C-alpha beads as a LAMMPS data file, in Angstrom:
LAMMPS data file: protein, C-alpha beads

202 atoms
201 bonds

1 atom types
1 bond types

-500.0 500.0 xlo xhi
-500.0 500.0 ylo yhi
-500.0 500.0 zlo zhi

Masses

1 110.0

Atoms # bond

1 1 1 268.461 -473.507 216.686
2 1 1 267.902 -471.470 213.555
3 1 1 265.162 -468.848 213.630
4 1 1 263.402 -470.576 210.742
5 1 1 263.118 -473.720 212.855
6 1 1 262.165 -471.893 216.052
7 1 1 259.525 -469.788 214.305
8 1 1 257.520 -472.898 213.458
9 1 1 257.200 -474.224 216.995
10 1 1 256.997 -471.403 219.541
11 1 1 253.268 -472.056 219.991
12 1 1 253.757 -475.819 220.418
13 1 1 254.176 -477.327 223.886
14 1 1 254.932 -481.012 224.360
15 1 1 253.584 -482.942 227.342
16 1 1 257.044 -483.529 228.809
17 1 1 259.741 -480.908 228.470
18 1 1 261.917 -481.920 231.436
19 1 1 264.046 -485.015 232.123
20 1 1 262.355 -487.326 234.669
21 1 1 264.471 -486.283 237.664
22 1 1 263.816 -482.590 236.996
23 1 1 260.110 -483.232 236.422
24 1 1 259.984 -485.022 239.782
25 1 1 261.815 -482.183 241.510
26 1 1 259.492 -479.636 239.932
27 1 1 256.417 -481.476 241.172
28 1 1 257.846 -481.587 244.695
29 1 1 258.833 -477.913 244.657
30 1 1 255.355 -476.893 243.482
31 1 1 253.647 -478.982 246.166
32 1 1 255.797 -478.110 249.174
33 1 1 258.366 -475.522 248.176
34 1 1 262.094 -475.837 247.604
35 1 1 263.034 -475.806 251.281
36 1 1 260.286 -478.260 252.169
37 1 1 261.502 -480.854 249.669
38 1 1 264.132 -483.515 250.332
39 1 1 266.310 -485.313 247.833
40 1 1 264.781 -488.577 249.064
41 1 1 261.332 -487.343 248.035
42 1 1 262.611 -486.326 244.611
43 1 1 264.294 -489.703 244.199
44 1 1 261.148 -491.601 245.147
45 1 1 258.998 -489.672 242.721
46 1 1 261.535 -490.102 239.924
47 1 1 261.875 -493.838 240.572
48 1 1 265.538 -493.479 241.470
49 1 1 267.705 -494.080 244.480
50 1 1 269.147 -491.107 246.335
51 1 1 272.624 -491.885 244.905
52 1 1 270.933 -492.076 241.505
53 1 1 269.777 -488.466 241.846
54 1 1 273.209 -487.369 243.042
55 1 1 274.729 -489.074 240.006
56 1 1 272.981 -486.455 237.850
57 1 1 272.874 -483.480 240.239
58 1 1 275.292 -482.756 243.111
59 1 1 272.668 -481.027 245.274
60 1 1 269.043 -480.006 245.610
61 1 1 270.107 -476.469 244.692
62 1 1 271.524 -477.753 241.415
63 1 1 268.096 -479.161 240.561
64 1 1 266.486 -475.779 241.135
65 1 1 269.154 -473.971 239.128
66 1 1 268.638 -476.255 236.134
67 1 1 264.853 -475.913 236.341
68 1 1 265.094 -472.111 236.444
69 1 1 267.675 -471.924 233.659
70 1 1 265.630 -474.155 231.381
71 1 1 262.505 -472.077 231.969
72 1 1 264.197 -468.789 231.143
73 1 1 266.032 -470.199 228.118
74 1 1 262.859 -471.749 226.704
75 1 1 260.850 -468.565 227.186
76 1 1 263.556 -466.417 225.589
77 1 1 263.875 -468.758 222.593
78 1 1 260.128 -468.742 222.057
79 1 1 260.019 -464.949 222.453
80 1 1 262.741 -464.444 219.869
81 1 1 260.888 -466.728 217.484
82 1 1 257.635 -464.832 218.012
83 1 1 259.388 -461.535 217.306
84 1 1 261.004 -462.984 214.189
85 1 1 257.598 -464.103 212.929
86 1 1 256.109 -460.675 213.609
87 1 1 258.588 -458.771 211.482
88 1 1 259.407 -455.061 211.886
89 1 1 255.968 -453.768 212.886
90 1 1 255.924 -452.669 216.542
91 1 1 252.216 -453.489 216.752
92 1 1 252.728 -457.043 215.440
93 1 1 255.790 -457.606 217.621
94 1 1 253.830 -456.486 220.678
95 1 1 250.865 -458.706 219.848
96 1 1 252.899 -461.853 219.240
97 1 1 255.150 -461.281 222.234
98 1 1 252.122 -460.997 224.522
99 1 1 250.711 -464.154 222.947
100 1 1 254.022 -465.915 223.545
101 1 1 254.246 -464.814 227.172
102 1 1 250.715 -465.896 228.005
103 1 1 250.968 -469.236 226.205
104 1 1 254.211 -470.058 227.990
105 1 1 252.957 -469.123 231.450
106 1 1 249.720 -471.055 230.903
107 1 1 251.165 -474.200 229.315
108 1 1 254.229 -474.216 231.580
109 1 1 252.568 -472.747 234.649
110 1 1 254.334 -474.946 237.212
111 1 1 257.734 -474.510 235.586
112 1 1 257.331 -470.737 235.255
113 1 1 255.928 -470.407 238.779
114 1 1 258.920 -472.106 240.401
115 1 1 261.398 -470.192 238.251
116 1 1 259.867 -466.949 239.516
117 1 1 258.858 -467.744 243.088
118 1 1 262.034 -469.573 244.115
119 1 1 264.442 -466.820 243.058
120 1 1 264.785 -466.337 246.824
121 1 1 266.308 -469.828 247.036
122 1 1 268.974 -469.174 244.413
123 1 1 272.346 -467.941 245.623
124 1 1 275.574 -466.509 244.299
125 1 1 276.285 -466.764 240.590
126 1 1 273.106 -468.747 239.946
127 1 1 270.963 -465.936 241.350
128 1 1 272.904 -463.286 239.434
129 1 1 272.550 -465.222 236.182
130 1 1 268.833 -465.758 236.715
131 1 1 268.194 -462.080 237.384
132 1 1 270.175 -461.191 234.260
133 1 1 268.046 -463.601 232.216
134 1 1 264.877 -462.091 233.659
135 1 1 266.058 -458.570 232.806
136 1 1 266.970 -459.680 229.272
137 1 1 263.440 -461.019 228.833
138 1 1 261.946 -457.797 230.161
139 1 1 263.984 -455.725 227.715
140 1 1 262.371 -457.488 224.762
141 1 1 258.997 -456.030 225.648
142 1 1 260.369 -452.672 226.752
143 1 1 262.102 -452.216 223.401
144 1 1 258.916 -453.072 221.512
145 1 1 256.881 -450.580 223.550
146 1 1 259.564 -447.909 223.079
147 1 1 259.486 -448.521 219.326
148 1 1 255.698 -448.340 219.307
149 1 1 255.710 -445.016 221.141
150 1 1 258.333 -443.625 218.751
151 1 1 256.227 -444.744 215.784
152 1 1 253.049 -443.240 217.227
153 1 1 251.401 -446.649 217.555
154 1 1 251.313 -446.514 221.372
155 1 1 250.480 -443.395 223.343
156 1 1 251.539 -444.293 226.869
157 1 1 253.581 -441.511 228.507
158 1 1 255.292 -444.145 230.647
159 1 1 256.652 -446.818 228.265
160 1 1 259.016 -448.481 230.755
161 1 1 256.386 -448.672 233.492
162 1 1 253.715 -449.804 231.046
163 1 1 255.958 -452.587 229.727
164 1 1 256.759 -453.690 233.268
165 1 1 253.080 -453.749 234.211
166 1 1 252.162 -455.769 231.120
167 1 1 254.879 -458.359 231.593
168 1 1 253.972 -458.702 235.277
169 1 1 250.374 -459.329 234.249
170 1 1 251.452 -461.983 231.738
171 1 1 253.889 -463.782 234.028
172 1 1 251.273 -463.746 236.774
173 1 1 249.240 -466.233 234.702
174 1 1 251.494 -468.981 236.076
175 1 1 250.186 -468.336 239.594
176 1 1 246.556 -469.049 238.879
177 1 1 246.019 -470.673 235.475
178 1 1 244.614 -474.208 235.407
179 1 1 243.966 -476.204 232.244
180 1 1 240.551 -477.283 233.517
181 1 1 239.393 -473.688 233.786
182 1 1 237.095 -471.651 231.577
183 1 1 239.670 -470.445 229.046
184 1 1 242.200 -472.298 226.921
185 1 1 245.710 -470.807 226.808
186 1 1 244.933 -469.516 223.322
187 1 1 241.685 -467.865 224.423
188 1 1 243.452 -466.321 227.402
189 1 1 246.236 -464.992 225.181
190 1 1 243.704 -463.328 222.879
191 1 1 242.030 -461.674 225.869
192 1 1 245.339 -460.508 227.337
193 1 1 246.379 -458.955 224.040
194 1 1 243.322 -456.687 224.263
195 1 1 244.146 -455.771 227.866
196 1 1 247.830 -455.213 227.104
197 1 1 247.043 -452.965 224.148
198 1 1 244.923 -450.789 226.419
199 1 1 247.784 -450.583 228.911
200 1 1 250.149 -449.092 226.330
201 1 1 247.557 -446.773 224.803
202 1 1 247.065 -448.615 221.531

Bonds

1 1 1 2
2 1 2 3
3 1 3 4
4 1 4 5
5 1 5 6
6 1 6 7
7 1 7 8
8 1 8 9
9 1 9 10
10 1 10 11
11 1 11 12
12 1 12 13
13 1 13 14
14 1 14 15
15 1 15 16
16 1 16 17
17 1 17 18
18 1 18 19
19 1 19 20
20 1 20 21
21 1 21 22
22 1 22 23
23 1 23 24
24 1 24 25
25 1 25 26
26 1 26 27
27 1 27 28
28 1 28 29
29 1 29 30
30 1 30 31
31 1 31 32
32 1 32 33
33 1 33 34
34 1 34 35
35 1 35 36
36 1 36 37
37 1 37 38
38 1 38 39
39 1 39 40
40 1 40 41
41 1 41 42
42 1 42 43
43 1 43 44
44 1 44 45
45 1 45 46
46 1 46 47
47 1 47 48
48 1 48 49
49 1 49 50
50 1 50 51
51 1 51 52
52 1 52 53
53 1 53 54
54 1 54 55
55 1 55 56
56 1 56 57
57 1 57 58
58 1 58 59
59 1 59 60
60 1 60 61
61 1 61 62
62 1 62 63
63 1 63 64
64 1 64 65
65 1 65 66
66 1 66 67
67 1 67 68
68 1 68 69
69 1 69 70
70 1 70 71
71 1 71 72
72 1 72 73
73 1 73 74
74 1 74 75
75 1 75 76
76 1 76 77
77 1 77 78
78 1 78 79
79 1 79 80
80 1 80 81
81 1 81 82
82 1 82 83
83 1 83 84
84 1 84 85
85 1 85 86
86 1 86 87
87 1 87 88
88 1 88 89
89 1 89 90
90 1 90 91
91 1 91 92
92 1 92 93
93 1 93 94
94 1 94 95
95 1 95 96
96 1 96 97
97 1 97 98
98 1 98 99
99 1 99 100
100 1 100 101
101 1 101 102
102 1 102 103
103 1 103 104
104 1 104 105
105 1 105 106
106 1 106 107
107 1 107 108
108 1 108 109
109 1 109 110
110 1 110 111
111 1 111 112
112 1 112 113
113 1 113 114
114 1 114 115
115 1 115 116
116 1 116 117
117 1 117 118
118 1 118 119
119 1 119 120
120 1 120 121
121 1 121 122
122 1 122 123
123 1 123 124
124 1 124 125
125 1 125 126
126 1 126 127
127 1 127 128
128 1 128 129
129 1 129 130
130 1 130 131
131 1 131 132
132 1 132 133
133 1 133 134
134 1 134 135
135 1 135 136
136 1 136 137
137 1 137 138
138 1 138 139
139 1 139 140
140 1 140 141
141 1 141 142
142 1 142 143
143 1 143 144
144 1 144 145
145 1 145 146
146 1 146 147
147 1 147 148
148 1 148 149
149 1 149 150
150 1 150 151
151 1 151 152
152 1 152 153
153 1 153 154
154 1 154 155
155 1 155 156
156 1 156 157
157 1 157 158
158 1 158 159
159 1 159 160
160 1 160 161
161 1 161 162
162 1 162 163
163 1 163 164
164 1 164 165
165 1 165 166
166 1 166 167
167 1 167 168
168 1 168 169
169 1 169 170
170 1 170 171
171 1 171 172
172 1 172 173
173 1 173 174
174 1 174 175
175 1 175 176
176 1 176 177
177 1 177 178
178 1 178 179
179 1 179 180
180 1 180 181
181 1 181 182
182 1 182 183
183 1 183 184
184 1 184 185
185 1 185 186
186 1 186 187
187 1 187 188
188 1 188 189
189 1 189 190
190 1 190 191
191 1 191 192
192 1 192 193
193 1 193 194
194 1 194 195
195 1 195 196
196 1 196 197
197 1 197 198
198 1 198 199
199 1 199 200
200 1 200 201
201 1 201 202
């Protein structure tokens, strides 16, 4: 996807971003955990037979891997688009990246929650790849904070730790946010930008 296309839609979240079988698996994983879910339960929720699920995915682990990969890829694409929209200013890049992180973890709370909480259930190359994707995402914010400190925009004496604390705060939204709550994702993002700025000494 070209940046010009991505930059127009990073704030937009459709109602259904996953294929039906993955959406069914995600619902099951959220309700009872990866290890507590059976392929038969996923099949029933997706309206498929068990062989029908296996036609698309060879194992329950493969379902989790695809869910996690899609979450990280979507977040990274949106983050890159937000940074492209912000331009060179460290302050603007920081603000839009925080907005992006909060919007994603509010709108895609279930998807983001499973991608983070079920890292323990990933193994081998899938786990290594997921951790690499997580670190790549973290570096986006760390680089922005480093640039802001170098430019005198941020005053934190601990840029790496501050960036880690801020991103942990933003990703934690997926653990508790509910659409029926007091704040919309947009209102929450605006509030978190204020908090995040304070954390980096803006």
